RODO-988206 format. One record per residue (C-alpha): residue in three letters; x, y, z. Coordinates in steps of 0.001 Angstrom, whole numbers, plus 500000, padded with zeros to 6 digits. Layout:
! RODO-988206
alaXYZ ...
This chain:
! RODO-988206
met500000500000500000 asn501334503416499028 asn500806506021501755 ala502427508855499823 pro500236511951499585 pro498794512695496140 pro500825515167494083 met499859518804494534 ala498061520413491625 lys500337522791489775 arg499662526516489913 val500798529172487469 arg500635532915487160 phe501008534783483910 val503603537469483213 glu502989539881480364 leu505189539683477301 asn504821543246476039 ala505508544315472460 lys509226544875473171 ala509590541443474804 leu507756539765471929 arg509927541526469345 ala513138540643471234 leu512132536980471373 ala511189537018467690 asp514679538374466994 gly516272535591469075 asp517270537969471891 leu516557535835474961 ala518334538226477359 gly516371541213476026 gly513066539339476143 ser513762538169479686 ala514756541674480822 glu511618543175479294 ala509395540481480871 gly511149540675484239 val511573536890484442 ala514270534494483221 leu512816532931480097 asp513940529515478890 glu515888528871475660 his512686527325474329 phe511354530896473943 val513825531502471098 cys513591528199469222 asp512582528597465558 arg508860527883466061 ala508623530156469127 arg510433532959467294 trp507897532759464461 ile504952532804466915 phe506365535687468960 gly507022537651465761 tyr503434537069464677 arg502169538208468094 ala504438541291468078 asp503007542269464687 gln499490541609466000 val500009543978468963 ala501593546627466721 glu498563546471464423 asp495989546295467254 pro497251547365470706 ser493904546304472250 ala494926542672471575 ala497845542910474027 pro495945541851477183 trp494714538723475422 ile497776537243473802 thr500800535246474886 arg502126535486478422 ala504959533665480158 ala503612530993482514 val505418531013485854 ser505107528160488340 glu503939529155491804 pro505426529358494327 asp508914528532492962 gly508949531126490151 ser510220528906487324 val509081529863483824 val507380526686482612 gly505922527833479302 asp503712530381477624 ala499967530646477254 gly497277533019476137 phe494596533569473576 his495033534079469864 gly493428537493470274 pro490469539268471851 pro486983537788471492 asp485541537970467992 glu482078539339467202 ala480519536000468256 gly482338536054471614 leu484812533310470680 val488407533177471926 glu490961530503471107 val493463529251473673 gly497075528414473014 tyr499707527086475391 thr503166525552475269 val505075523882478080 val508881524141478130 pro510209520610477419 gly511804520146480860 tyr508441520752482561 arg506178518601480402 arg504022515826481857 gln503947517474485279 gly500512519120485172 tyr501538522579483960 ala499505522463480735 arg496367521680482774 ala497204524538485161 met497638526944482223 leu494405525800480589 glu492529526111483886 ala493793529687484318 leu492876530586480724 leu489368529158481108 thr488910531051484376 arg489938534270482637 ala487650533626479673 ala484670532845481923 ala485210536123483818 glu485110538245480657 pro481654539570479720 gly482408539523475975 val483392535834475858 arg480802533144475158 thr482901530284473739 val486477529024474118 arg488105527083471281 ala491124524778471312 thr492638523522468045 ile494936520523468507 gly496912518392466076 ser495263514985465716 asp498559513332466679 asn499115515471469805 ala498050512946472449 ala499359515088475323 ser497230518130474409 leu494206515976473677 ala494580514486477166 thr495047517973478650 ile491658519247477475 ala489834516093478629 gly487680516835481628 phe487240520534480815 gly483962520095478934 phe485293520601475414 thr483290519101472552 arg484799518303469174 val483151520575466601 gly485246519927463514 glu488663519575461975 arg490883521441459608 gly494221520875458054 asn496591521026455183 glu499463519020453744 arg502109520925455708 asp500526520862459177 gly498320517775458958 ile494879517412460516 ala493934519533463525 leu490876518803465636 val488725521743466729 phe487097521706470162 glu484866524246471897 val483361524784475324 ser480803527419476267 val481415529884479063 asp478124528683480575 ala479563525144480791 ile482810526461482321 gln480879528420484940 ala478585525461485715 glu481615523201486174 arg483154525701488581 lys479913526065490509 tyr478708522464490633 gly481525520262489336 his480795517138487256 gly479806519060484130 gly477289521244485928 arg475329518355487457 arg474502518471491149 
């Protein structure tokens, strides 16, 4: 019989990556991005894919400064302060009240519960925003870890999209009403 206590749920807080931090990371300047963010970012923040994403987000904020509060933030583990990834929305809610989540866990912190902690925090934020009615997650069909991460959060598969380069991605959505019911009652809103 194992008498070890169950592992503690991970907790994260988000640190803003302002336009200067995003641009520095897009340019491969890890020291500059870290200084601008006020936290020590991991090398993963300047890998090729991250640089492309941060460049896209920097351009997005330059074009529409109102998007800044919605997009990518550094995810910091609490209480130890380690930067474990990045998370945010693809932008502010659209005219239908839809926001799409995105999150990445730094490789050394994967499979420890941080993606679930990030997703939980993003869903809490979305549910608190009056203009949000639906949260979307788009996940590669071969990304078993992310598919497992969204399980239990009430997401329903609503479609798929893809192309030859990126393959098939599955599209999931959950309503803010379902998120709020889960928070209030648990078990998908059932008492």
